[in-house]
N, C-alpha and C positions, 0 to 999 in steps of 0.2 A: 803612657808615654808623655802626655802633656804635663803630668805632675813631675816627672823626672826632669823635663825641660825647665819647668817653673823653678824647681829647686836649684838647678844650675844657674839660672838667671839671677835669682835672689842672692845666692852666695857670691857670684861674680860682682854684682853691683855693690854689695857690702864691702868687698875687698877694694873695689875701685873708689869708694867714697868713705870708708871707715876711718882706749887705754884700759886694759883691764882695770878693775876698780881698785887700783893701788896694790894689786896682788894680795889683798886681804879678803875681799869678797868677789870671787870670780864666778859670776852667774848671769845668765840671760833671764830677765824676768818674763813670766807669763802674765796674762791679764787678770787671772783670778785673784781674789782677795781671800784672806782667812775668814771663815764663817764667824758670825757673832757668837759670843760665849765660848770661843775657842782660842787657844794659844798655840802658836807654832814656835818650837825651840829648835834652832839649827846650830851646828858646829861646822864652820868652814876651816879646813886644814889645807894650807898651801905651802909646798916646799920648793924653794928656788934652787934647782940643781946646778944651774949655771947662770950667774947674774953679775951685777956690778961688784967689782972686787975692791974698789977704793972708796974712801970717804971723800965726797965732793961737796964743797961749800957747807961743811958741817953736817951733811946728811949721811947716815950710816950706810955701808954697802949692803947689798941684798944677797950676795953669793952665800949659799948654804943657810939662808935664813928660813926659819919655820914660822909661818904666820898662822895664828889661831884666832878666829873671830867667833864670838858668840852673838847670835842674832835672835832676838825675841820679838815676835809679831803677835799683836792682839787684834782679833776681829772686833769691830765696833758695831756694824750692822751688815746688811747683805750687799752693800756697795762700798764699804770703806774699812780701813785698817790702819794701825800705826805700828811701826817697827823701831827697835832700838838696837844699836850695835856696840859691842866692846871689842876693840882691836888690840891684839897683843903680838909681840915678836920675840922669838927665842933664837939666839945665834952666838957663836963663839966670840968671846971678848966682851959681850954685853950682857949675856945671860937673858933671863926673862924680863921683858919690859912691857909696861902699858904704853900703847901707842896713841889711843884717842877714842872718842865716842861720837856716834852719829844718831840722829833721830830721823825717821822717814814715814811721814803720813802718805797714804795712797787712797785714791778713789777710782772707781771703775764704772763703766756703763752697765746698768743692771741687766740680768739675763732676760727679764720680762720685756725689754725693749726689742729683743729679737734681731739685733744687728748681725750681719753676715760674718763679722769678725769680732774677736774679743778686743776691747779697748780699755785701757786704764792709764792713769797719770800719777806718777810718783814724784815727790820732791824730797830731797835729802839735804840736811844741814848738819855740819859737824866740825869738830876740832881734832887735829892730829899734831903731836909734838914735832917741833922743828928738827929734832934728831932724825926723824923718819920722813918728813916732808917739809920742804921750805915754805909751802903754802899751808899755813896753820889753820885758817878758817875758810871753809869752802861751802858752796851751795850747788846743788844739781837739780835739774828738772828733767824727768825721763818719761816721755810718752812711750806707751807699750801697745803694740798691735800684734795679735797672734791669730792663728787659724789652724784647726785640725781638719784634714781632708782624708778620710779613710785611715790608713796607717801612717800617713804623713803628718808632720807638725812643723809649723813655721812661726817664728817670732822675730820681731824687729824692735830694737830699743834705740831710737835716734836721740841720745842724751845730749843735753847742753849743760855745761859746767861754768861756774863763775868763782874766782878766787876773791875773797873779801879781805884777806891779810896775807901778804907774801909777795914774792917777786912777780908772780903771774897776774897780779892785779891789772897791770898795764895791757895784758893780752885781751881783756874784755871777755866775751863769751867764747868758750872752748867747745869744739864739736867732738864728741866721743861716743860714737854709736857702737852697738853690739847686735849680734843676730845669731839665730840658731835654726838649723834644719835637722830634723831627726825622723827616724822611721821605726815603727814597731815591728821588730823581727819576730817576737813572740808576745804573748800577753804579759810576760814578766821582764823582757829585755828590750830596751830601746837604744838604738845607736844613732849617732849623728855627729855634726860638726858645729862648734861654737866659735864665734869670731868676735874679738874685742879690739878696739883701736882708739887712738887719740890723734886727731889730725891737726891739733893746735887751734889757733884762733879761727873762728868761723869766717872772719873777713880777710885772713891772711894765712892760708893753709901752709903748713910746714913742708919743707923738702922731704923727700922719701927717707933720707938719712936720719932726720929728726923726728919722724913719725913713730908712734908706738903702735905696734900691731902684734896680735897673738892669735894663733889658730889652735883650737883644742878639739881633736877627736875625743868624743866623750860617750859614756854609757850611763843610762838611767835604769835602775832596777825598780820595777813596779811590784814590790813584794806585798804591799798593803796600802789602803787609802790613808792610813795613819802615819805612814813612813815615807820619807823622801831620801833617796840615795842616788848620788851623782858623782862620777869620778872621770878624770881624764888627764892626759899629758899634753901640755901645750908647748909650741915652739914660737919663738919670737924672731922673725926673719929680718928685722931692721936693727941698725946699730944702737938705737935708743931704747931697745926693749930687752928685758931679761930673756935669755935664749932658751932655757928649758925650765918648765915649772910643772910639778905634779899637784893635782888638787883633788880633794874629796869633800863632798857635802853630805852630812847625815842630819836629817831633820825628823822630828816627832811631833805630831799634832795631839793636843790634849783638849778634850771637850768638857765644859763645865756646866752643871745644872740641868742637863738634858734628861737625865734619869728622873729627876724630880718633876720636870714638866710632863713626862710621859705618864706619871702617876695621876 
């Protein structure tokens, strides 16, 4: 009963204080990093079923856009990794387009420290073409805290974002948290809710009309330790948000050199 109450409180507080990641990578991060001598290859596929239909200030509409993102993450040691993203977009009138690239180093608290929660820190820097985002150079720092309690899993990502080139430079630091609550229904199937938002400048929170908020009921399939499968359908309840988005993440871990070590 206490866990159920805790889940409700966490979700409610996130909604009360909460941008999906540009609708290219819609994911709440866990604290784990990729193991050393291992590579994680992920494909993020996101389709905007109902979104912005007009070109605004030179930025392409999102309605019926298919966003495909390749994410490659290399484990460096038992407490750090580095990730690289390639963003693309496919839509009527534009065809297939390269959108931009980001790089994301991350560190975490080692397991041997035996903290009661998982903690890591991600920072992400990258470029996106002005056709798809008026802010072409951006930076993000994302603290990550998560906890597994029996069949329950909780994760909070209170991200801070900064534009280095574009109209949002004047906004300063932007507050864009994300969170996830999930439950293991079986050993193979986990269901939960993911929440993404952008509240605008941390010193001048936007009105509800201008806030970006998305809620995704989502499923994780735990088919193998080497595979990651996540999918969901999200709704954007505010005017500034794309209203319906379907997403799927498929990831595969590759281990290098371990067989030779075993010999």
